[in-house]
C-alpha positions as CSV (number, residue, x, y, z in Angstrom):
1,M,96.9,-11.2,85.7
2,K,99.9,-8.8,85.5
3,H,100.1,-9.0,81.5
4,I,96.3,-7.3,82.0
5,F,97.4,-4.5,84.6
6,I,100.4,-3.5,82.1
7,E,97.6,-3.2,79.5
8,Q,95.5,-1.0,81.3
9,N,98.1,0.9,83.3
10,K,99.6,3.1,80.3
11,H,100.5,5.6,82.9
12,W,102.6,3.3,84.3
13,D,104.9,3.7,81.2
14,K,104.4,7.7,81.0
15,Q,101.9,7.8,79.1
16,L,98.8,10.4,79.6
17,Y,95.4,9.5,78.4
18,K,93.8,11.4,75.7
19,S,90.4,12.6,75.8
20,V,87.6,15.5,75.9
21,K,87.4,17.0,79.2
22,R,84.0,16.4,80.9
23,E,82.5,18.8,82.9
24,A,82.5,16.5,86.1
25,L,86.5,16.3,86.2
26,D,86.6,19.8,88.3
27,K,84.3,17.6,90.7
28,L,86.4,14.4,91.0
29,I,89.3,16.4,91.1
30,S,88.2,18.2,94.3
31,Y,87.2,14.7,96.2
32,L,90.9,13.5,95.0
33,P,92.3,14.9,98.7
34,L,89.7,13.9,100.7
35,R,89.4,10.2,102.9
36,Q,86.0,9.4,101.3
37,I,85.5,6.8,98.1
38,I,84.5,8.3,95.4
39,T,81.5,6.6,93.3
40,I,81.2,7.7,89.4
41,T,77.5,6.1,88.2
42,G,76.2,6.3,84.7
43,I,75.2,4.3,81.9
44,R,77.3,1.8,80.1
45,R,79.7,3.9,77.4
46,C,78.9,7.5,78.7
47,G,82.8,8.0,79.5
48,K,83.2,6.8,83.3
49,S,86.2,5.1,82.5
50,T,87.3,8.0,81.0
51,L,86.8,10.7,83.4
52,A,88.7,8.0,85.7
53,K,91.6,8.2,83.7
54,Q,91.6,12.2,83.6
55,A,91.7,11.9,86.8
56,I,94.8,9.9,87.0
57,N,96.3,12.3,84.2
58,Y,95.7,15.0,87.1
59,L,97.2,13.1,90.0
60,L,100.4,12.5,87.5
61,E,100.7,16.2,87.0
62,S,100.3,16.6,90.8
63,D,103.8,14.7,91.2
64,V,101.8,11.7,92.3
65,E,104.1,8.6,91.3
66,A,102.5,6.5,88.0
67,K,103.1,3.1,90.3
68,N,101.1,4.4,92.8
69,I,98.0,4.9,90.5
70,F,96.3,1.3,90.0
71,F,93.5,1.2,87.5
72,I,91.6,-2.0,86.5
73,N,88.3,-3.2,84.5
74,L,86.8,-5.7,86.5
75,E,84.7,-7.0,83.5
76,H,87.9,-8.9,81.8
77,P,87.1,-12.2,81.1
78,L,89.8,-13.6,83.5
79,F,88.1,-12.5,86.3
80,L,84.7,-14.3,85.0
81,E,85.3,-17.7,87.3
82,H,85.5,-15.3,90.1
83,R,83.1,-12.4,89.8
84,H,81.2,-14.4,93.0
85,N,83.9,-14.2,94.9
86,P,84.4,-10.3,96.2
87,A,87.9,-11.7,98.4
88,Y,89.2,-12.1,94.8
89,L,89.4,-8.1,94.8
90,H,92.1,-8.5,97.2
91,T,93.9,-10.9,94.9
92,I,94.0,-8.5,92.3
93,Y,94.9,-5.6,95.1
94,E,97.8,-7.9,96.0
95,E,99.0,-9.0,93.2
96,Y,99.5,-5.2,91.6
97,L,101.3,-4.4,94.8
98,K,103.8,-7.1,94.2
99,L,104.2,-6.0,90.6
100,M,104.7,-2.6,91.6
101,N,105.3,-2.2,95.1
102,P,104.4,1.3,95.4
103,K,105.2,3.4,98.5
104,G,102.7,5.5,100.5
105,K,99.2,6.8,99.3
106,V,97.6,4.6,96.4
107,Y,95.1,5.5,94.6
108,C,92.7,2.4,93.6
109,I,90.3,2.8,90.5
110,F,88.0,-0.2,90.0
111,D,86.2,0.1,86.9
112,E,82.6,-1.5,86.6
113,I,83.0,-3.1,90.2
114,Q,79.3,-4.1,89.8
115,Y,80.4,-7.2,88.3
116,F,81.9,-8.6,91.5
117,D,79.1,-9.4,93.6
118,N,78.7,-8.4,97.8
119,W,82.2,-5.8,96.6
120,Q,80.9,-3.4,99.1
121,V,82.0,-5.6,102.1
122,Y,85.6,-6.2,100.8
123,I,85.6,-2.3,99.8
124,K,84.6,-1.4,103.3
125,S,87.1,-3.6,105.3
126,Q,90.1,-1.9,102.9
127,Y,88.6,1.4,103.9
128,E,88.8,1.0,107.4
129,S,92.2,-0.7,107.6
130,S,94.4,1.1,104.7
131,D,95.5,4.2,103.5
132,I,94.1,3.5,99.7
133,K,91.7,6.2,97.7
134,Y,89.2,4.5,95.9
135,I,87.3,5.6,93.2
136,I,85.0,3.0,91.6
137,T,82.7,2.7,88.7
138,G,79.4,1.3,88.2
139,S,76.6,1.5,85.4
140,N,73.4,0.2,88.0
141,S,72.1,3.2,90.0
142,S,70.8,1.0,92.8
143,M,74.4,-0.9,93.4
144,L,75.5,2.5,93.6
145,S,73.1,4.2,96.1
146,N,70.9,1.4,97.8
147,E,73.5,-1.0,98.4
148,L,76.5,1.0,99.3
149,N,74.8,3.8,101.4
150,T,73.9,0.6,103.8
151,L,77.7,-0.6,104.4
152,L,79.4,2.6,103.1
153,S,77.2,5.1,104.7
154,G,79.2,8.5,105.0
155,R,82.2,7.0,103.7
156,S,81.4,7.8,100.3
157,L,80.9,10.8,97.7
158,S,79.3,10.1,94.8
159,I,79.6,11.8,90.8
160,H,76.9,10.7,88.2
161,L,78.2,10.9,84.7
162,D,75.4,11.5,82.0
163,T,76.6,11.1,78.1
164,F,78.2,14.3,76.8
165,S,76.4,17.2,77.2
166,F,75.2,19.8,74.2
167,R,78.5,21.9,75.5
168,E,80.8,19.1,75.7
169,F,79.5,18.0,72.5
170,L,80.7,21.8,71.3
171,D,83.8,21.4,73.1
172,Y,84.6,18.0,71.6
173,K,83.8,19.9,67.9
174,G,86.2,22.8,68.7
175,I,83.4,25.4,68.9
176,D,83.9,27.8,71.1
177,Y,80.7,29.2,73.1
178,S,82.2,30.9,75.8
179,D,80.5,34.1,75.5
180,E,77.9,36.1,73.2
181,F,80.7,37.3,70.9
182,Q,81.6,33.7,70.3
183,R,78.3,32.4,69.7
184,V,77.5,35.0,67.5
185,K,80.7,34.9,65.6
186,N,80.0,30.6,65.5
187,K,75.9,30.7,64.8
188,I,76.0,28.5,61.7
189,G,78.6,25.8,63.7
190,I,76.5,26.0,66.8
191,A,73.4,25.6,64.7
192,R,74.4,22.7,62.7
193,S,75.4,20.7,66.0
194,K,72.4,21.2,67.3
195,D,70.4,19.4,64.7
196,E,73.0,16.6,65.0
197,Y,72.8,16.5,68.7
198,L,69.2,16.3,68.9
199,K,69.4,13.4,66.7
200,W,71.7,11.8,67.9
201,G,72.6,12.5,71.5
202,G,75.9,12.3,73.4
203,F,77.5,8.9,73.1
204,Y,80.9,9.9,71.9
205,E,81.4,6.6,69.7
206,V,77.8,7.7,68.0
207,F,79.3,11.4,66.9
208,E,82.6,9.9,66.2
209,A,80.9,7.6,63.4
210,E,79.9,9.5,60.4
211,D,77.4,6.9,58.8
212,E,74.2,7.0,60.0
213,M,73.5,3.5,59.9
214,V,77.0,2.5,61.5
215,K,75.4,5.2,64.6
216,K,72.4,2.8,64.8
217,E,74.1,0.1,65.3
218,I,76.0,1.6,67.8
219,L,73.2,2.1,69.8
220,I,71.2,-0.8,69.0
221,S,74.3,-2.6,70.2
222,Y,74.9,-0.3,73.9
223,A,71.0,-1.0,74.5
224,K,71.0,-5.0,74.0
225,N,74.3,-4.7,75.6
226,I,72.8,-2.9,78.6
227,I,69.8,-5.3,78.7
228,Y,71.9,-8.5,78.2
229,Q,74.4,-8.0,81.0
230,D,73.2,-5.4,83.5
231,I,69.6,-6.5,83.2
232,I,68.8,-10.0,82.6
233,P,71.6,-11.7,84.7
234,R,71.5,-9.3,87.8
235,Y,67.7,-9.8,88.4
236,G,67.6,-13.4,86.9
237,I,64.9,-12.9,84.2
238,R,64.2,-16.0,82.2
239,N,61.9,-14.5,79.1
240,S,64.7,-11.9,78.1
241,E,62.9,-11.6,74.8
242,I,60.2,-9.6,76.7
243,V,62.2,-7.5,78.4
244,E,64.4,-6.7,75.2
245,R,61.0,-6.0,73.1
246,L,59.4,-3.6,76.3
247,F,62.2,-1.7,76.1
248,F,62.5,-0.8,72.2
249,Y,58.4,-0.6,72.4
250,L,58.7,2.4,74.8
251,L,61.0,4.4,73.0
252,N,57.9,4.8,71.1
253,S,56.1,6.5,74.1
254,A,59.5,8.7,74.6
255,T,57.9,12.2,76.6
256,G,54.1,10.7,76.6
257,I,52.2,9.5,79.6
258,L,52.3,5.5,80.3
259,N,49.6,3.3,80.3
260,Y,50.4,0.3,82.5
261,T,47.0,-1.6,81.6
262,T,47.9,-1.4,78.2
263,L,51.7,-2.3,78.1
264,S,50.0,-5.4,80.4
265,K,47.3,-6.3,78.2
266,T,50.1,-6.0,74.8
267,F,53.3,-7.8,76.1
268,A,50.6,-10.6,78.0
269,I,52.4,-9.9,81.3
270,S,51.1,-8.1,84.9
271,D,51.4,-4.7,85.2
272,K,53.2,-5.2,88.4
273,T,56.2,-7.2,86.2
274,I,56.0,-4.3,83.5
275,K,57.0,-1.6,86.4
276,E,59.3,-4.0,87.7
277,Y,61.1,-4.2,84.1
278,I,61.1,-0.4,83.7
279,N,62.3,0.0,87.3
280,Y,65.2,-2.1,86.0
281,F,65.9,0.3,82.6
282,E,65.9,3.2,85.1
283,D,68.5,1.5,87.5
284,V,70.7,1.2,84.1
285,F,70.1,4.8,83.1
286,L,68.2,3.6,79.9
287,L,64.9,5.7,80.7
288,K,63.6,8.2,83.4
289,R,59.8,8.4,84.5
290,I,58.3,11.5,86.4
291,D,55.6,12.1,88.3
292,K,52.3,14.2,87.8
293,F,53.0,16.9,90.5
294,H,50.7,17.2,93.5
295,N,50.9,18.8,97.1
296,K,50.3,15.4,98.4
297,Q,53.3,13.1,98.2
298,R,50.7,9.8,98.1
299,Q,49.3,11.3,95.1
300,R,52.0,12.2,92.8
301,I,53.2,8.6,93.6
302,K,50.0,7.4,92.8
303,S,50.2,9.8,89.6
304,S,50.7,8.4,85.9
305,K,54.0,8.9,84.7
306,K,55.4,10.4,81.7
307,I,58.7,8.8,80.5
308,Y,61.7,9.7,79.0
309,V,65.0,8.7,77.3
310,L,68.1,9.4,78.9
311,D,69.8,10.0,75.6
312,N,68.3,11.2,72.5
313,G,70.2,9.0,70.4
314,F,67.9,6.0,71.3
315,L,65.3,8.0,69.9
316,Q,67.0,6.9,66.7
317,I,66.3,3.3,67.1
318,A,62.9,3.7,67.7
319,S,60.6,2.6,65.0
320,A,58.0,5.8,65.5
321,N,59.6,9.0,66.8
322,S,62.7,8.9,64.8
323,K,61.6,11.7,62.6
324,N,59.5,13.8,65.3
325,L,61.6,16.9,66.2
326,G,59.4,17.9,68.9
327,V,59.7,14.7,70.9
328,A,63.5,15.1,70.2
329,L,63.2,18.7,71.4
330,E,61.1,17.9,74.5
331,N,63.3,14.8,75.3
332,M,66.4,16.9,75.0
333,V,64.9,19.8,77.4
334,F,64.0,16.8,80.0
335,N,67.7,16.1,80.0
336,I,69.1,19.4,80.4
337,L,66.5,19.8,83.5
338,N,67.4,16.7,85.1
339,Q,70.7,17.1,85.4
340,T,70.2,20.2,87.7
341,C,66.5,19.7,89.0
342,D,65.9,17.2,91.5
343,E,62.3,17.7,91.7
344,L,61.2,17.8,88.2
345,R,57.4,16.9,87.6
346,Y,54.8,17.6,84.7
347,L,51.3,19.1,85.3
348,K,47.9,18.2,83.6
349,D,44.7,19.0,84.2
350,N,42.9,19.3,80.7
351,K,45.9,21.4,79.6
352,E,48.7,19.9,80.1
353,I,52.6,21.7,81.4
354,D,56.0,19.9,80.2
355,F,57.8,20.6,83.2
356,K,57.5,22.0,86.8
357,C,61.3,22.5,88.5
358,K,60.9,24.6,91.7
359,D,59.4,28.0,90.9
360,D,59.9,27.7,87.2
361,L,57.0,26.2,84.4
362,Y,58.4,25.2,80.9
363,Q,56.6,24.2,78.0
364,V,58.1,23.0,74.4
365,S,57.2,23.6,71.6
366,F,59.6,22.8,68.3
367,D,57.5,25.4,66.1
368,M,55.2,28.5,67.5
369,S,54.8,30.0,63.8
370,D,51.0,28.9,63.9
371,D,48.5,31.1,65.6
372,K,46.9,28.0,67.3
373,T,50.0,26.6,68.5
374,R,51.1,29.8,70.1
375,K,47.4,30.1,71.5
376,R,47.6,26.6,72.9
377,E,51.0,27.2,74.7
378,I,50.5,30.4,76.0
379,D,46.9,29.5,77.3
380,A,48.2,26.6,79.3
381,F,50.3,28.5,81.7
382,K,46.6,30.5,82.3
383,F,44.5,27.7,83.2
384,L,47.0,25.8,85.0
385,D,48.9,29.1,86.8
386,S,45.9,31.7,87.3
387,E,47.5,33.4,90.2
388,S,50.9,33.9,87.9
389,K,52.8,31.7,91.0
390,Y,55.6,30.6,88.8
391,K,57.8,31.8,86.0
392,H,57.0,30.6,82.6
393,H,59.3,29.5,79.8
394,I,58.6,28.1,76.4
395,I,61.5,26.2,74.5
396,T,61.6,26.6,70.5
397,Y,63.7,25.3,68.0
398,D,65.3,28.9,67.2
399,E,62.5,31.6,68.2
400,N,63.5,33.9,71.3
401,K,61.0,36.9,72.5
402,I,59.1,37.9,75.6
403,Q,55.2,37.2,74.7
404,N,52.6,38.5,77.7
405,S,55.1,37.9,80.3
406,I,56.5,34.6,78.8
407,K,60.0,33.8,77.9
408,I,60.1,32.3,74.8
409,E,63.4,31.2,74.1
410,S,65.4,29.0,71.7
411,L,66.7,25.9,72.4
412,E,70.4,27.6,72.6
413,E,69.8,30.7,74.5
414,F,68.1,28.1,76.8
415,I,71.3,26.1,77.1
416,F,73.5,29.3,77.2
417,S,71.5,31.4,79.4
């Protein structure tokens, strides 16, 4: 076991971890002096471990002793036979203490902690009785929300990490966008990066790969690994093939309205089971549904749902949407709004508005050059907001103007404003 500790804790040998700074790092750093457990959730391969290691760099630069910082990925094969025994987490920690003999406060990072059953019982017991600052990461939203809140209510602070944002993607490429001067100066580089990001999304290993077939293979492997590691065993699903087929089928429905009856007939399973499987996809941050806006909560809950993919790259492994730039643009706008809007909805009554966030309505239209398209998008606001209670926005690929009190803005303008 100790050789695994040494392999995973390079900082014990005075090595810093190299990576592109993530925007969530500042929040993580602000939580470090506090007593509460820090939880980092996000889809597999989005960079949770890397973010935790960036926090290790910060602690080292703040003169925390390297031996007082312990990082362990709990999905290592050595731990497989012990995953149903949460007490084994204490065995792991005790072995670390024997190896490093730290003095004073310890920073303990348990990576992919959901690998162990009933882990929260152990964490709670240690939290109450020791001077340990825990950072735990996990790839399941239920695991780090409902279950954690039951036992650790008031004892944890949460950070959700998405795949790289477009801003972080530009940071990775070394393109300065810090002010208007730099954005004008680097206009071509930003535009090329926009096209790349719209198509391939924000997984680090995907945009590191140069060959497009390799990118697709990586994305397919991510999706299948998530399904077979985080969904099938967790929920004890016997017919794993249907779950996989349903996910890839749903990629073709991205930005559209779900019809559970049609899905039920297509897969020859009940609409209740279809809904359960989609819930699982949401739990592991693959997909997300949004409700139709309604003033009455009961009607909103019963409403038809629109579905989106939580990284644009997954659209490239769908059979139908891979070349649909309008779908890619709407899906990317969704992901941007989803990061800041707690109650993201859509409006529909003969005409449709793509998104409502508080007092703002958003339409997404890739190309507004056609007069009929322009009229259709603008008229939707008039029809669904006759009293003009909201601010109106149309997000396009590259147009910027004000028309009829509607702000038409390019994707770049929307992101940087």
